[in-house]
C-alpha positions in Angstrom: -21.3 13.7 9.2 -20.6 14.6 12.8 -19.6 11.8 15.2 -21.7 11.5 18.3 -19.5 10.8 21.3 -20.3 7.6 23.1 -20.8 7.4 26.9 -17.5 5.7 27.3 -15.7 8.6 25.5 -17.5 11.2 27.7 -16.5 9.3 30.8 -12.9 9.1 29.5 -12.8 12.9 28.9 -14.2 13.6 32.4 -11.7 11.3 33.9 -8.8 13.0 32.1 -10.2 16.4 33.1 -10.4 15.4 36.7 -6.8 14.1 36.5 -5.6 17.4 35.1 -7.4 19.3 37.8 -6.3 17.1 40.6 -2.7 17.0 39.7 -2.3 20.7 39.3 -0.3 22.3 42.1 -2.6 24.1 44.5 -2.1 27.8 44.8 -0.1 29.2 47.8 -2.4 29.7 50.8 -0.2 31.4 53.4 -2.3 34.1 55.0 -1.5 37.7 54.2 -1.2 40.6 56.6 -4.8 41.6 56.2 -6.0 38.5 57.9 -4.3 38.8 61.3 -6.3 41.2 63.3 -9.4 39.0 63.7 -7.2 36.0 64.7 -5.3 38.1 67.2 -8.6 39.3 68.7 -9.8 35.8 69.1 -6.5 34.8 70.7 -7.1 37.7 73.2 -10.6 36.4 73.9 -9.2 32.9 74.6 -6.6 34.3 77.0 -9.1 36.5 78.8 -11.7 33.8 79.2 -9.2 31.3 80.5 -7.7 33.8 82.9 -11.2 34.7 84.1 -12.0 31.1 84.8 -8.7 30.7 86.6 -9.3 33.8 88.8 -12.9 32.8 89.6 -12.1 29.2 90.4 -8.9 30.0 92.2 -10.9 31.9 94.9 -13.0 28.9 95.7 -10.4 26.9 97.7 -6.8 26.9 98.6 -6.5 23.6 100.4 -4.0 21.0 99.1 -6.8 18.7 97.9 -8.2 21.6 95.8 -4.8 22.5 94.4 -3.5 19.0 93.6 -6.8 17.1 93.0 -9.5 19.7 92.3 -11.5 18.7 95.4 -12.1 15.2 94.0 -15.7 16.1 93.1 -15.7 16.1 89.3 -18.2 13.7 87.5 -17.0 11.0 85.1 -18.3 12.9 82.2 -16.5 16.1 83.3 -13.3 14.3 84.0 -13.6 12.4 80.7 -13.7 15.7 78.8 -10.8 16.9 80.9 -8.8 13.8 80.2 -9.3 14.1 76.5 -8.4 17.8 76.8 -5.2 16.9 78.6 -4.4 14.3 76.0 -5.4 16.0 72.8 -2.6 18.4 72.7 -0.8 20.4 70.1 0.7 17.1 69.0 -2.7 15.9 68.1 -4.3 18.9 66.6 -1.2 20.3 64.8 1.4 17.6 64.7 -0.5 14.5 63.8 -2.5 16.2 61.0 0.8 17.7 59.8 2.5 14.3 59.7 -0.4 12.9 57.8 -0.2 15.8 55.3 3.5 15.1 54.8 3.8 11.4 55.0 0.3 9.9 54.5 -0.1 6.4 55.8 3.0 6.6 58.1 1.5 9.7 59.7 -1.7 7.9 60.4 0.3 5.4 62.5 0.8 8.2 65.1 -3.0 8.5 65.6 -3.4 4.7 65.9 -0.6 4.6 68.6 -2.1 7.4 70.6 -5.5 5.8 70.6 -4.5 2.2 71.4 -2.6 3.5 74.4 -5.9 4.2 76.2 -6.7 0.5 76.3 -3.6 0.0 78.4 -4.7 2.8 80.7 -8.2 1.4 81.0 -7.3 -2.2 81.6 -4.2 -1.8 83.9 -3.9 1.6 85.4 -7.0 3.8 85.9 -8.9 2.2 88.8 -5.8 0.9 90.6 -4.0 4.2 90.6 -7.1 6.0 91.8 -7.4 3.7 94.8 -3.8 3.4 95.7 -2.6 7.0 95.3 -3.4 10.4 96.6 -1.9 13.1 94.3 0.9 11.6 92.3 2.5 8.5 90.9 4.9 8.3 93.8 2.1 8.0 96.2 1.3 4.6 94.7 4.9 3.4 95.1 5.2 4.9 98.7 2.3 2.8 99.9 4.4 -0.3 99.9 7.9 1.0 99.3 8.3 3.6 102.1 11.7 5.0 101.1 12.6 8.6 100.4 14.8 7.6 97.5 11.8 5.9 95.8 9.8 9.2 96.0 12.8 11.2 94.8 13.3 8.9 91.8 9.6 8.8 90.8 9.2 12.5 91.4 12.3 13.5 89.4 11.3 11.3 86.5 7.8 12.9 86.4 9.4 16.3 86.2 11.6 15.2 83.3 8.7 13.7 81.3 6.4 16.7 81.8 9.2 19.0 80.8 9.7 17.2 77.5 6.0 17.3 76.9 5.9 21.0 77.7 8.6 21.7 75.1 6.4 20.1 72.4 3.4 22.3 73.3 5.3 25.5 73.3 7.0 24.7 70.0 3.5 24.2 68.6 2.5 27.6 69.9 5.4 29.3 68.3 4.7 27.7 64.9 1.0 28.7 65.1 1.6 32.4 66.0 4.4 32.7 63.5 1.9 31.6 60.8 -0.7 34.0 62.2 1.6 36.9 62.0 2.6 35.9 58.5 6.3 35.8 59.2 8.9 33.2 59.6 10.9 35.5 61.9 12.3 33.6 64.9 11.4 36.7 67.0 7.7 36.0 66.7 8.1 32.4 67.8 10.4 33.4 70.6 8.0 35.9 72.1 5.1 33.5 71.7 6.9 30.8 73.6 7.7 33.2 76.4 4.1 34.4 76.5 2.7 30.9 76.7 5.2 30.0 79.5 4.1 33.1 81.5 0.4 32.2 81.0 0.8 28.6 82.2 2.6 29.8 85.3 -0.3 32.1 86.1 -2.9 29.3 85.5 -1.2 26.9 87.8 -0.1 29.2 90.6 -3.5 30.9 90.9 -6.0 28.2 89.9 -4.4 24.8 90.7 -6.1 21.6 89.5 -9.7 22.8 89.8 -9.1 25.8 87.4 -7.0 23.6 85.1 -9.7 21.0 84.9 -12.4 23.5 83.8 -10.0 25.0 81.3 -9.5 21.5 79.9 -13.2 20.9 79.6 -13.7 24.2 77.8 -10.8 23.4 75.5 -12.2 19.9 74.7 -15.5 21.3 73.7 -13.8 23.9 71.4 -11.4 21.4 69.9 -14.1 18.8 69.2 -16.4 21.5 67.7 -13.7 23.0 65.5 -12.7 19.5 64.3 -16.3 18.6 63.4 -16.7 21.9 61.6 -13.6 21.4 59.4 -14.4 17.8 58.8 -17.9 18.5 57.6 -16.8 21.4 55.3 -14.1 19.1 53.9 -16.5 16.2 53.2 -19.0 18.6 51.6 -16.1 20.0 49.5 -15.6 16.5 48.0 -19.3 15.7 47.9 -18.9 12.9 50.4 -16.4 11.0 48.1 -13.6 10.0 50.5 -12.0 8.0 47.7 -11.6 11.2 45.6 -10.2 12.9 48.7 -7.5 10.2 49.0 -6.7 10.3 45.3 -6.2 14.0 45.3 -4.1 13.8 48.4 -1.9 11.3 46.7 -1.6 13.4 43.6 -0.6 16.5 45.5 1.7 14.8 47.9 4.7 14.6 45.6 5.0 10.9 46.2 2.1 9.5 44.2 0.6 6.3 45.4 3.4 5.8 47.9 1.7 8.4 50.0 -1.2 6.0 50.7 1.1 3.0 51.3 3.4 2.1 54.3 7.0 3.2 54.1 7.1 6.8 53.0 8.7 7.9 56.3 9.6 4.7 58.0 10.2 2.2 55.2 13.4 3.4 53.5 15.8 1.3 55.5 16.1 -1.2 58.4 16.9 1.7 60.7 13.7 3.6 59.8 11.7 0.4 60.3 13.2 -0.1 63.7 12.5 3.6 64.4 8.8 2.9 63.7 8.7 -0.1 66.1 10.4 2.1 68.7 7.8 4.9 68.2 4.9 2.4 68.4 6.1 1.0 71.7 6.5 4.5 73.1 3.1 5.7 72.0 1.2 2.6 73.2 3.0 2.2 76.6 3.8 5.8 77.3 0.3 7.1 78.1 0.0 4.9 81.2 3.2 6.6 82.6 2.3 10.2 81.8 2.1 12.1 85.2 -0.5 14.6 84.0 -2.8 11.8 82.9 -2.3 9.7 86.1 -3.0 12.7 88.3 -6.3 13.3 86.7 -7.7 10.1 88.1 -7.5 11.7 91.5 -10.0 14.4 90.6 -13.0 11.9 90.8 -14.4 10.5 94.0 -14.1 6.8 93.3 -12.3 4.2 91.2 -15.6 3.4 89.3 -15.7 7.1 88.3 -12.1 6.9 87.1 -12.9 3.9 84.9 -16.0 5.6 83.5 -13.9 8.8 82.9 -11.5 6.7 80.9 -14.3 5.2 78.8 -15.6 8.7 78.0 -12.0 9.8 77.1 -11.6 6.8 74.7 -14.7 7.8 72.8 -13.8 11.4 72.5 -10.1 10.7 71.6 -11.1 8.1 69.1 -13.6 10.4 67.4 -11.0 13.1 67.2 -8.3 11.0 65.6 -10.7 9.8 62.9 -11.3 13.4 62.1 -7.5 14.2 62.3 -6.9 11.6 59.6 -9.5 13.2 57.3 -8.0 16.7 58.0 -4.5 15.6 57.2 -5.6 14.1 53.9 -7.6 17.3 53.2 -4.6 19.5 53.8 -2.6 17.5 51.2 -5.4 17.4 48.7 -6.3 21.1 48.8 -2.9 22.6 49.7 -0.2 20.1 48.8 2.6 18.7 50.8 5.1 21.1 49.3 3.1 24.2 50.5 2.5 22.7 53.9 6.2 22.1 54.3 7.0 25.5 53.0 4.8 27.1 55.7 6.4 25.0 58.4 9.0 22.4 57.7 7.5 20.0 60.3 3.9 20.4 59.0 2.7 21.9 62.3 0.5 24.5 60.5 -1.4 22.2 58.1 -4.8 22.5 59.9 -4.9 26.3 60.1 -3.9 26.5 56.4 -6.7 24.0 55.6 -9.2 26.2 57.5 -8.2 29.2 55.4 -8.8 27.2 52.1 -12.1 25.7 53.3 -13.3 29.1 54.3 -12.7 30.6 50.8 -9.0 31.2 50.6 -7.0 34.4 50.8 -9.0 37.6 50.6 -12.3 36.0 51.6 -14.2 36.8 54.7 -15.0 33.2 55.3 -11.3 32.2 55.0 -10.3 34.9 57.5 -13.0 34.0 60.0 -12.3 30.2 59.8 -8.6 30.6 59.9 -8.8 32.8 62.9 -11.2 30.5 64.7 -9.2 27.4 64.2 -6.0 29.2 65.2 -7.6 30.4 68.4 -8.8 26.9 69.2 -5.3 25.5 68.6 -4.0 28.2 70.9 -6.5 27.3 73.6 -5.5 23.7 73.1 -1.9 24.6 73.8 -2.7 26.8 76.8 -4.8 24.1 78.5 -2.3 21.3 78.0 0.7 23.3 79.2 -1.3 24.2 82.4 -2.0 20.6 83.1 1.6 19.6 82.5 3.0 22.4 84.6 0.6 21.4 87.5 1.7 17.8 87.3 5.4 18.6 87.3 5.1 21.1 90.1 3.0 18.7 92.2 5.7 16.0 91.6 8.4 18.3 92.8 6.6 19.7 95.8 4.8 16.6 97.0 7.4 14.0 96.2 10.9 15.5 95.8 10.7 18.4 98.3 8.2 17.1 101.0 8.4 13.4 100.5 12.2 13.0 100.0 14.3 16.1 100.7 12.4 17.4 103.8 11.0 14.0 105.0 12.2 12.8 108.4 13.8 9.4 108.6 11.4 6.5 108.8 12.6 5.7 112.4 11.7 9.1 113.6 8.3 9.0 111.8 7.5 5.7 113.5 8.5 7.1 116.9 6.2 10.1 116.4 3.4 8.0 115.2 3.5 5.8 118.3 3.6 8.9 120.5 0.5 10.3 118.8 -1.3 7.0 119.3 -0.4 7.0 123.0 -1.9 10.5 123.3 -5.1 9.2 121.7 -4.6 11.0 118.3 -5.6 9.4 115.0 -2.9 8.8 112.5 -4.6 8.9 109.1 -4.0 5.7 107.2 -4.9 7.1 103.8 -1.9 9.4 103.7 1.5 8.3 102.6 3.8 8.2 105.6 6.5 10.2 104.0 4.6 12.8 102.0 3.4 14.8 105.1 6.2 14.0 107.6 7.0 17.3 109.2 5.6 19.3 106.3 2.1 20.9 106.2 0.1 20.5 103.0 -0.2 24.2 102.8 3.6 24.4 102.6 3.5 21.9 99.8 1.1 24.1 97.9 3.4 27.1 98.3 6.4 25.2 97.1 4.4 23.8 94.1 3.6 27.4 93.0 7.3 28.4 93.1 8.2 25.1 91.3 5.7 26.0 88.6 7.6 29.2 87.9 10.9 27.4 87.7 9.7 24.6 85.5 8.0 27.1 83.2 11.2 29.1 82.8 13.2 25.9 82.1 10.6 24.8 79.4 10.9 28.2 77.8 14.6 28.0 77.4 14.6 24.5 76.0 11.8 25.3 73.6 13.7 28.1 72.0 16.2 25.5 70.7 13.6 23.1 69.4 11.4 25.3 67.2 12.0 23.4 64.0 11.0 19.9 65.3 7.5 18.4 64.7 5.4 18.6 67.9 4.0 15.1 67.4 7.6 13.8 67.2 8.6 15.7 70.3 5.7 14.2 72.2 6.8 10.8 71.0 10.1 11.4 72.8 8.2 12.3 76.0 6.1 9.1 75.7 9.3 7.1 75.3 10.8 8.5 78.5 7.5 7.9 80.4 7.2 4.3 79.2 10.9 3.7 80.1 10.9 5.2 83.6 7.4 5.4 85.0 5.6 2.4 83.6 8.0 -0.3 84.7 8.0 0.8 88.3 4.2 1.3 88.4 3.4 -2.1 87.0 6.0 -3.9 89.2 4.7 -2.1 92.2 1.1 -3.0 91.5 1.5 -6.6 90.4 4.8 -8.1 91.6 4.8 -9.2 95.3 8.6 -9.5 95.4 9.3 -6.0 94.2 11.7 -4.0 96.5 12.7 -0.4 97.0 16.0 -1.0 95.2 14.1 -2.5 92.3 12.0 0.6 92.2 14.9 3.0 92.1 16.7 0.9 89.5 13.6 0.7 87.3 13.2 4.5 87.3 16.8 5.4 86.6 17.4 2.3 84.5 14.8 3.5 82.0 15.2 7.3 82.5 18.9 7.7 82.1 19.3 5.5 78.9 16.3 7.3 77.3 17.8 10.7 77.9 21.3 9.6 76.9 20.1 7.9 73.7 18.1 11.0 72.7 21.1 13.2 73.3 23.3 11.1 71.0 20.6 10.5 68.3 19.9 12.4 65.1 17.3 14.5 67.0 20.1 16.5 68.6 22.8 16.5 65.9 23.8 15.1 62.6 20.8 16.2 60.4 19.3 19.3 59.0 16.3 19.2 61.3 18.4 18.5 64.5 18.6 20.8 67.5 22.2 21.6 66.5 22.3 21.1 62.7 25.9 22.3 62.4 27.2 19.6 64.7 27.4 15.8 64.4 28.1 13.8 67.5 25.3 11.2 67.2 26.1 7.5 67.4 22.6 6.1 68.2 20.8 5.6 64.9 17.2 5.8 66.0 15.2 9.0 66.6 13.0 7.4 69.3 14.8 5.5 72.1 11.8 3.4 73.2 12.9 0.1 71.6 16.0 0.1 73.8 15.1 2.1 76.9 11.7 0.6 77.7 13.1 -3.0 78.0 16.1 -1.6 79.9 13.7 0.0 82.4 11.9 -3.4 83.0 15.2 -5.2 83.1 16.7 -2.8 85.7 13.7 -3.2 87.9 14.0 -6.9 87.9 17.8 -6.9 88.5 17.4 -4.4 91.4 14.8 -6.7 93.0 16.6 -10.0 92.7 19.9 -8.6 93.9 18.4 -6.7 96.8 19.5 -7.7 100.3 16.3 -6.5 101.8 13.3 -8.8 101.1 10.0 -7.5 100.0 7.4 -6.9 102.8 4.4 -9.1 102.0 2.1 -7.2 104.4 2.7 -4.0 102.6 2.0 -5.6 99.3 -1.2 -7.1 100.7 -2.2 -3.6 101.9 -1.6 -2.1 98.4 -3.4 -5.0 96.7 -6.5 -4.6 98.9 -6.6 -0.9 98.6 -6.0 -0.9 94.8 -8.7 -3.6 94.1 -11.3 -2.6 96.7 -10.7 1.1 97.4 -10.7 0.4 101.2 -8.8 3.2 102.9 -8.4 5.2 99.7 -8.2 9.0 99.9 
């Protein structure tokens, strides 16, 4: 007599079958040579469209306000999309999802840090910077600390931060195009990095801030749309069961349930735990010191618009990172951590590979189209961000280092000329920083900024060629650490501490910048590991990969020491002027 299986037995068989299916190693998904022509065509479309926007907008105005601040006539919604476009870089779209695919819970911590940072920007920075500055971070400092050395320090630190950030974006571009061409050859990555560097120089020198802002808006729409499309396809693939998605991700991670728990990347030792704390500090505090984010607040007409822009950006960025978590888990569930790591050791190509699988896999039309579309969106993301970074660094060099520090006349001569102009009945504009325009026309600043963009782009290309094996999210973490160590202390002290002096400002910048750079140079990032810049050498003595835990407190400490040991007391009238302008907008540009 046949035995009729019970419901419990059927359920057990189904569970076992599901376990067998879910634990099987996913097939290789690296694209074959037949899949590249469409992606290359879409890349070309992205480049042509962005170049067209640059040429069209670049003809609309060549004044300094157009080049550095986009004419200050963007709406909060437009600037919110541009802010999110500036912020959601290759580190977000490629690096964060790749880290989640490789390390699970510990990779999610990156997205949390990136998002929480915007609360600091909203509460402490956005409105005050918009009212107190004109084009750059140094403008805020120069309003009360009228010293050339302060401008030189702040401008130089901004160039260093943006250069580190540029390297991360260009490394992401090299990884993406190497995958697209189906080759791990370093030549493909090298020529991609050179091409991206050349394009970003064109964007900045021709279009300035106005063109860069529109490119960011277009990129934000594309990135959000592409992320929504992949997320919907992934959720449908798992029939809306996110629990099953997480289970399969754990099964295919190679780490089992440890994949969904803290500690896979940062829990192995005390050093790794300290590294995580250092990374968290850098991500949360670094955004408020990023020059390309601060400069975007000058593209709106009022401080209220800057605050509303930030709120729009928080909504867009938060939505994106929720989708990035799902996509990282999906890459592990459908591809496997081993295959993701095989395609790129840092995980930078997890999202394009996931698109190929969701579209139908190798050999399918849907897979080809979706892979090409997502790759093109990622490429547009990189192009837009590198343009914004190059513009911010070139503006810092031209407006602060060259015009405000190197070519600026001494304060005594400026005061004499100002009195002479007043005797002749001329108006001396109060909204301009005294040192930023002394003897230098704004048109000259624009010319110097265009040349600086070429030099900074060339430098970023050279550095990027040595950093091709590092994860782009990790590289951005280093940039955030330097920004939080050098720019944030001097900004907060200047805005909120009445006793702050010029010596304190210079010490704060260099006291955070120099230790951050030195610690990175002698860390496992540069030597002493297989993934280092120089894997064959070992001269590291600093154990942490991110220097923020040490360099950020040093920046604040140096600013305090420089102030309390300064022989020149703070000027209360200048602080009062800064406070009134920052809080009310009276006299703002």
